[in-house]
C-alpha positions in Angstrom: 149.2 103.3 25.2 152.4 104.3 27.9 154.0 106.9 26.1 158.1 106.8 27.1 159.8 110.3 28.0 163.5 110.8 29.7 163.5 113.5 32.7 166.9 114.7 32.9 167.8 116.1 36.2 171.7 117.6 36.9 172.8 115.7 33.4 171.5 112.2 34.4 168.5 110.7 32.2 165.7 109.1 34.2 163.2 106.8 31.9 160.0 106.5 32.7 156.4 106.1 30.9 153.0 108.3 31.1 149.9 106.2 31.5 147.2 106.9 28.9 145.1 109.3 30.4 143.9 112.9 29.5 146.6 114.2 31.9 149.6 112.5 30.4 148.5 113.3 26.9 148.2 117.2 28.0 151.9 116.8 29.7 153.5 114.9 26.7 151.8 117.6 24.4 153.7 120.4 26.3 157.0 118.2 26.5 160.1 119.3 26.3 159.3 121.6 29.8 162.3 123.1 32.2 162.0 124.2 35.5 163.6 124.9 38.8 164.0 121.4 40.5 163.6 120.8 44.5 164.4 117.6 46.0 162.9 116.0 48.8 164.4 112.5 50.1 164.3 110.4 46.9 161.6 112.1 45.3 162.0 115.2 43.0 159.6 118.5 42.3 159.5 121.1 40.3 157.7 124.0 39.0 157.1 125.2 35.4 155.8 128.2 35.7 152.3 127.7 34.5 
């Protein structure tokens, strides 16, 4: 079962889905997450400090 999520970057919401995996379930359980964002081309990267 896919898990719907919203990622907010600089006030803009992006809708996405987490797949049906143990890693996705762990990410969903840790939400909401915050961190500093870096952009490289059309991709965004961030660290939550963990």
